[in-house]
N, C-alpha and C positions, 0 to 999 in steps of 0.2 A: 504494500500500500504506500502511496506517495501523498504527503501532505504539503500544501503550500499555504502559508499564511500571509495576510496583508496587515502591515503595521502602519498606523497613522501618525504616531508620536513615539518618541524613545521610551516613555514610561509605560506603554501598553504593549507588552510582549506575551509570549505563550504562558508564562508562569508555570503552574503545575502541569499543564498539558505537555510541556516539553519532555519531562521525565516519563510521563505515561506513554507517549509515542516512542521514546527511545527504548523503553523496557520491552516493547513489542517489535523492535527492529523496523519501525515505520520510518521511512526517509522523510526528512524535513527540509524544506526550502522556504525562502521568504522574499517578499518585496517590501523594503522599507520605503514607503511612499514619501515620507518626509525628507528622505535623502536622495530622491530622484531615481530610485531603482525602477527598472523596466517591469512591466506586468507579464506574467506567463500567458499561455493559451490554455484552454481547457484540456488539450491533449497532454499537457505537461504534468498533470496531477490527477489524483483520484478524489481528494478531499480538499476543499477550499475553506479556510478559516478566516473570517473577517473580524478583526479585533476592534476594540473600542477607541475612543478619543474624545476630546472636548468640543470638536466642531459639530455642526449640525448636518443632517443628511441632505440638505439642499444648498450647501455652501460651494456649489460648483464654480462660481466666479472667483471666490477667494482661494480655492484649492484646485488648480487646473487638472490635477490627476483624478479628481472625483468622478467626472463624467466617464472617463475611460474605465475606472474601477467599476462603476455601475454597469457598464457594458459587459465587463468580464463576469460579473455576478450573474447578469441576465443570461449570457451565453452558457455559463456553467450549469445553471438550473436547467436550461433547455437541453443540454447535453446529458442530463441525468447524473451529473457529478453530485457527490455529497457536499452540501454547503452549510456551514455552521456560522451564524452571526452572533456576536456578543456585544451587547450594549449599543454603541454606534453601529457596529456591524449588523445587529438585528434590525436597526432602523433603516440601514441601507438596503437590506434584503426586502423589508416591507415596502420601501419606496420603489424598488425595482419591480415588485409585484403589483404596483399600482395603488398602494395605500398611502395616505398622507402621513407625514411626521410633523408633530406640533409640540409646543411646550406643554409639559404636564402642569396640572393645576398647582403643584408644589414640587420643589426639588425633593428627591428621595436619595439620601446619602447616609449609609450606615447599615446595620444588621437588622433586617425586618423579615418576618416570615412570609413565605409565598404559599398559596393554597391551590390545590387542583380545582379546576372548573368541573362541571358535570362531565364534559367531554374528556377532560384530563384524567378523571378517575378511572377511565377504562382504557387509557393509552399506556403503552409500554414505558414511555418516559414520564408522563404525568403521574403514574402510579408511584414512581420513586420519591415523590414529594408528598405522599399521603399523610405524613406526620407534620406537615407544615413547618419545614425547617427554616431557621433564620439564615438568610443568605446576604451577601454583601451587595448593596445597591450603590450606584453612583451615576445619577443621570438627572437632567432637567427636562429633557424631551421625552416623548412617548410616541409609539407607532399605533396607527389603527390596524385592524386585522385585514389582510388582503382577502379578496373574494376567493373562496375555496380553501382557506386556511382553517386549521383546527386549533381553537383557543385552548391552551393547556393549563396556564397558571395565571394567578392574579394576586395582588396584595392590597392591603388597605390603602396604601398611598398611591397606587397606580394599577389600574384595572388590567392592562395588557402587559403581562410579564413574559409570556412565552407562547410561541405557536409552532406548529408543524405544517409544512406545505408538501403534500405528497409524502413519499417515503424518503426523499433525499434532501429536504431542507428543514433545518431547525434554527429558530431564532430565540435567543435568551436575552432579556433586557438586563439581567443581573450578572454578577461575576461569581463563578465557581472556581475560576482558574487562579485567582490572586493568592499568592503566598504573602507572608508578612512583609517581606522586603518590597514586593511589588506594591502592596497597599501603602506602605510608608512613602514610596516614591510618588504615588498618586496624591497623597496628602501634601507632599512637598511641592508638587507641580501645580496643584489646583486648590490653594488654601482658601480662596474666596468662596468655594463651594461649601465650606464648612461653617458659613454664617448661620446662626441659630435659626431653626425652623421646626415645624411640627414633625417632619420626617427627616430631620438632619441630626446626626449624632456627632459628638466631638471626636477629634483626632485620638484622644486618649482612649475613648470607648471603642473606637474602630480597631485600634491596634492592640488593645489591652488583653485580649483573651486568645491565646495561641490555640486552644482546643477548638475554637470556632473555625479557624483556618483548616485544622486537621479534618474536622467533620465535613466541611464543604469540599475538600480535596477528595475525600472518599466518595462523596456524592457525585463529584465530577467524573470519577472513574466509572461509576455505574451508569452515568448518563452517556458518556462516550461509548461505553460498551453496548448500550441499548441502541444508540443511534448508528454506530458504524458496523455493527455485526450483521 
């Protein structure tokens, strides 16, 4: 299996996914879009992972690579490749599939539970979240559900947390992949996002419990196994 991931900013990398792929001898290549790397073609990979970032999904004029990135995502979905979108990546996937991306009513930054929807309760990935685990959120925007998508998860702060589109596309608004050092880098890079709010936790609370990171990394492994197997 060949994985190619798209990185929008230096502090949004594979995190715990890297070790999971390496342990299974899955080859990993990447395009650092912020550094001007070229994009692959769908023939170059089996799995496309689209990472997060602080920009919005319609910032094509500000980031010239975004329109070509969307075309790659669209072509990859059409080619039947596995496509996993995380946070901004999930919003880009939704946008490519025709759904709008808008500001959420409130920022959601910190550890908050996600709940399976009625459809999610019978889905192989939605079932993994049956106990409403607390996961790490970091977003101000939200996606609408594309036509034909299966709504999997929701939270109190943001209704659309995850969807599946067919068997080859999975979009997650939240972060399972962040390790402690990745989350610390995110706090350093985006301190303004930590301004107090109903669904915003402090840096100290976000970073303070190592067991939460371990639990979400285990959940990440189960999610990847269900999606990629």
